[in-house]
LOKOLNU-638574 format. One line per field, with one value per residue (C-alpha): residue number from 1; x, y, z. Coordinates in nm, 4 decimals, always signed. Layout:
// residues N
i	NUM,...
east	X,...
north	Y,...
up	Z,...
***
This chain:
// residues 217
i	1,2,3,4,5,6,7,8,9,10,11,12,13,14,15,16,17,18,19,20,21,22,23,24,25,26,27,28,29,30,31,32,33,34,35,36,37,38,39,40,41,42,43,44,45,46,47,48,49,50,51,52,53,54,55,56,57,58,59,60,61,62,63,64,65,66,67,68,69,70,71,72,73,74,75,76,77,78,79,80,81,82,83,84,85,86,87,88,89,90,91,92,93,94,95,96,97,98,99,100,101,102,103,104,105,106,107,108,109,110,111,112,113,114,115,116,117,118,119,120,121,122,123,124,125,126,127,128,129,130,131,132,133,134,135,136,137,138,139,140,141,142,143,144,145,146,147,148,149,150,151,152,153,154,155,156,157,158,159,160,161,162,163,164,165,166,167,168,169,170,171,172,173,174,175,176,177,178,179,180,181,182,183,184,185,186,187,188,189,190,191,192,193,194,195,196,197,198,199,200,201,202,203,204,205,206,207,208,209,210,211,212,213,214,215,216,217
east	-0.6582,-0.6797,-0.7029,-0.5090,-0.8515,-0.9248,-0.5849,-0.6399,-0.9824,-0.8188,-0.5618,-0.8203,-1.0158,-0.7203,-0.6182,-0.9956,-0.9905,-0.6565,-0.7785,-1.1125,-0.9476,-0.7686,-1.0831,-1.3715,-1.2314,-1.3043,-1.0329,-1.0805,-0.8910,-0.8427,-1.0639,-1.0490,-1.2508,-1.0280,-0.7272,-0.8568,-0.7567,-0.4459,-0.1051,-0.0183,+0.3288,+0.5850,+0.8096,+1.1475,+1.3429,+1.6035,+1.4190,+1.4656,+1.1847,+1.2894,+1.0709,+1.1844,+1.0355,+1.0408,+1.3554,+1.5400,+1.5270,+1.4952,+1.3475,+1.4123,+1.2365,+1.3824,+1.1731,+1.2748,+0.9702,+0.6949,+0.4932,+0.1431,+0.0864,-0.1979,-0.2648,-0.4608,-0.7654,-0.8470,-1.1458,-1.0990,-0.9416,-1.1457,-1.1675,-0.9762,-0.6810,-0.7208,-0.6273,-0.8765,-0.9718,-0.8518,-1.1556,-1.0150,-0.7449,-0.7104,-0.4994,-0.2611,-0.0331,+0.2397,+0.4784,+0.7424,+0.9667,+1.2411,+1.3057,+1.6633,+1.7417,+1.7626,+2.0034,+2.1069,+2.3103,+2.1588,+1.8138,+1.5523,+1.4422,+1.1073,+0.9028,+0.6180,+0.3836,+0.1144,-0.1347,-0.3980,-0.6012,-0.9047,-0.9700,-1.3238,-1.3919,-1.3667,-1.0939,-0.9160,-0.6696,-0.4432,-0.1082,+0.1500,+0.3059,+0.5247,+0.5463,+0.1666,+0.0695,-0.2430,-0.2483,-0.3890,-0.4016,-0.5759,-0.4771,-0.6295,-0.5798,-0.2813,-0.1640,+0.2047,+0.0956,-0.0732,-0.1796,-0.2302,-0.4646,-0.7538,-0.7599,-1.1249,-1.1673,-1.0790,-1.1988,-1.5086,-1.3111,-1.0180,-0.8193,-0.5383,-0.1905,+0.0964,+0.4431,+0.7773,+0.5817,+0.4218,+0.0484,-0.1291,-0.4860,-0.6390,-0.5107,-0.7061,-0.6306,-0.5958,-0.5975,-0.5255,-0.6964,-0.4257,-0.1322,+0.0326,+0.4037,+0.3111,+0.4090,+0.3152,+0.6648,+0.9313,+1.2914,+1.2759,+1.1304,+0.8798,+0.5179,+0.2852,-0.0844,-0.1756,-0.1061,-0.1776,-0.2019,-0.2245,-0.4227,-0.1786,+0.1626,+0.1211,+0.2073,+0.3204,+0.3075,+0.2662,+0.2585,+0.4122,+0.2816,+0.5356,+0.3787,+0.6496,+0.5245,+0.7213,+0.6864,+0.7786,+1.0929
north	+5.8675,+5.4938,+5.4052,+5.0997,+4.9425,+4.9886,+4.8375,+4.5353,+4.4891,+4.4943,+4.2292,+3.9963,+4.0047,+3.9328,+3.6435,+3.5183,+3.5377,+3.3326,+3.0832,+3.0529,+2.9712,+2.6716,+2.5486,+2.6141,+2.5911,+2.2744,+2.0067,+1.7459,+1.4507,+1.1094,+0.8500,+0.4872,+0.4461,+0.6842,+0.4731,+0.1897,+0.4318,+0.5767,+0.4144,+0.2113,+0.0649,+0.2070,+0.4089,+0.5326,+0.8230,+0.6716,+0.3518,+0.2541,+0.0851,-0.1073,-0.1840,-0.4063,-0.4923,-0.8278,-0.6750,-0.6554,-0.2697,-0.1082,+0.2077,+0.2989,+0.5523,+0.6798,+0.7964,+1.1539,+1.2469,+1.0843,+1.2961,+1.3616,+1.7209,+1.9389,+2.1758,+2.5016,+2.5430,+2.8886,+3.0011,+3.1108,+3.4430,+3.7463,+3.8464,+4.1601,+3.9441,+3.9277,+3.6167,+3.3603,+3.3481,+3.0803,+2.8224,+2.4872,+2.2677,+1.9275,+1.6123,+1.5711,+1.2986,+1.3141,+1.0541,+1.1783,+0.9613,+1.0857,+0.8787,+0.8329,+0.6944,+1.0207,+0.9974,+1.3598,+1.4768,+1.8173,+1.6915,+1.8174,+1.5614,+1.3737,+1.2941,+1.0445,+1.1905,+1.0337,+1.2925,+1.2133,+1.5150,+1.5607,+1.9034,+2.0258,+1.7025,+1.4938,+1.2356,+1.3257,+1.1059,+1.1416,+1.0509,+1.2681,+1.0254,+1.2181,+0.9094,+0.9353,+0.9915,+1.1995,+1.5573,+1.6827,+2.0220,+1.8965,+1.9378,+1.8142,+2.0576,+2.2881,+2.4273,+2.3328,+1.9559,+1.8812,+1.5362,+1.3200,+1.0588,+1.0886,+0.7516,+0.7686,+0.6973,+0.3361,+0.2259,+0.0592,-0.2573,-0.4248,-0.7378,-0.9470,-0.9488,-1.1692,-1.0303,-1.2075,-1.4177,-1.1173,-1.1008,-0.7530,-0.7914,-0.4299,-0.3557,-0.1045,-0.0289,+0.2957,+0.3333,+0.6433,+0.4932,+0.6821,+0.5689,+0.8917,+0.9743,+1.2380,+1.3176,+1.6084,+1.6475,+1.3946,+1.3482,+0.9750,+0.9015,+0.6243,+0.6914,+0.4992,+0.4185,+0.1687,+0.1558,-0.1126,+0.0646,-0.1262,+0.0823,-0.0381,+0.0022,+0.2388,+0.1605,-0.2048,-0.2420,-0.0111,-0.0624,+0.1722,+0.2494,+0.0111,-0.2803,-0.3238,-0.4208,-0.2916,-0.4840,-0.4149,-0.6235
up	+1.9001,+1.9648,+2.3228,+2.4661,+2.5185,+2.1367,+2.0458,+2.2739,+2.1118,+1.7664,+1.8570,+2.0215,+1.7026,+1.5022,+1.7069,+1.6902,+1.3067,+1.2894,+1.5141,+1.3332,+1.0002,+1.1732,+1.3651,+1.1395,+0.7951,+0.6147,+0.5811,+0.3347,+0.4160,+0.2221,+0.3626,+0.3794,+0.0651,-0.1016,-0.0277,-0.2366,-0.5427,-0.4096,-0.4670,-0.1597,-0.2665,-0.0267,-0.2897,-0.1474,-0.2997,-0.5151,-0.5961,-0.9544,-1.1789,-1.4914,-1.7885,-2.0693,-2.4092,-2.6011,-2.7880,-2.4579,-2.4700,-2.1284,-1.9918,-1.6171,-1.3915,-1.0627,-0.7696,-0.6824,-0.4712,-0.2748,-0.0266,+0.1153,+0.2202,+0.3582,+0.0788,+0.0630,-0.1719,-0.3073,-0.5044,-0.8754,-0.9414,-1.0491,-1.4156,-1.3344,-1.2312,-0.8529,-0.6842,-0.5349,-0.1594,+0.0758,+0.1157,+0.2610,+0.3328,+0.1535,+0.1358,-0.1665,-0.2587,-0.5342,-0.6564,-0.9148,-1.1068,-1.3571,-1.6842,-1.6577,-2.0079,-2.1988,-2.4749,-2.4946,-2.2032,-2.2257,-2.2659,-2.0223,-1.7802,-1.8427,-1.5338,-1.4741,-1.1944,-1.0067,-0.8507,-0.5929,-0.4473,-0.2247,-0.3437,-0.3161,-0.1074,-0.4223,-0.4948,-0.8064,-0.9419,-1.2613,-1.4255,-1.6192,-1.8529,-2.1188,-2.3525,-2.3997,-2.7640,-2.6913,-2.6300,-2.2808,-2.1280,-1.8183,-1.4487,-1.1287,-0.8519,-0.9361,-1.2747,-1.2229,-1.1976,-1.5416,-1.6231,-1.9423,-1.8066,-1.5657,-1.3546,-1.3039,-1.6956,-1.6572,-1.3168,-1.4433,-1.5376,-1.3368,-1.4175,-1.2861,-1.4508,-1.3430,-1.3986,-1.3070,-1.0498,-0.9004,-0.9217,-0.9800,-0.8809,-0.9455,-1.3023,-1.5327,-1.8940,-2.0683,-2.4556,-2.6555,-2.9566,-3.1663,-3.3660,-3.4040,-3.3011,-3.0599,-2.7077,-2.4833,-2.3773,-2.4172,-2.5282,-2.5378,-2.8886,-2.7380,-2.8193,-2.6116,-2.6762,-2.4054,-2.0408,-1.7632,-1.4279,-1.0990,-0.8342,-0.5606,-0.7564,-1.0475,-1.4166,-1.4611,-1.8394,-2.1584,-2.5292,-2.7846,-3.1281,-3.2958,-3.0900,-2.8532,-2.4981,-2.2025,-1.8815,-1.5297,-1.4415
***
């Protein structure tokens, strides 16, 4: 029979274990150095970005989510199907924009997503761009946030681009090196093989396989 003393001891151990997770578990935070590679533009929910090509065609993105959270990192599951164990906390920033030009009223929404993750104490950065014409099955930290482009692939060379009297000084370029009419998931019918991405703002310009250049207005 359990005595009151034994029950009290069990409760104390339980509280100690819970407190230990909060105080001793690693928490991987964004550093000042990391912030040089994380979008700093103050996006607000409902903001609309417009891109226009040389034929005056337009494509618009609407911000539907922008948040930084304290996420949980788990170890990989077992071969038998068991879930992973809690390992640490880490900072995670998501900016999600929906493409609002879908021609079909019943079409599924297309989303551009910027992902920044400090998982495993490493800064992972990537873009989900549904118009990109190169297949990708990658994801940075969580399987429900797949990406098409890993930003670290283009950080070795930065350039300055001026658009509509605004100067973007930290622009990196990504090329799919393909001319195929292929998207991972899109209802738009635009197939992009070149992207110009500003580290402080996000995508400022892209080029499709027909040679149309879409610039931020």
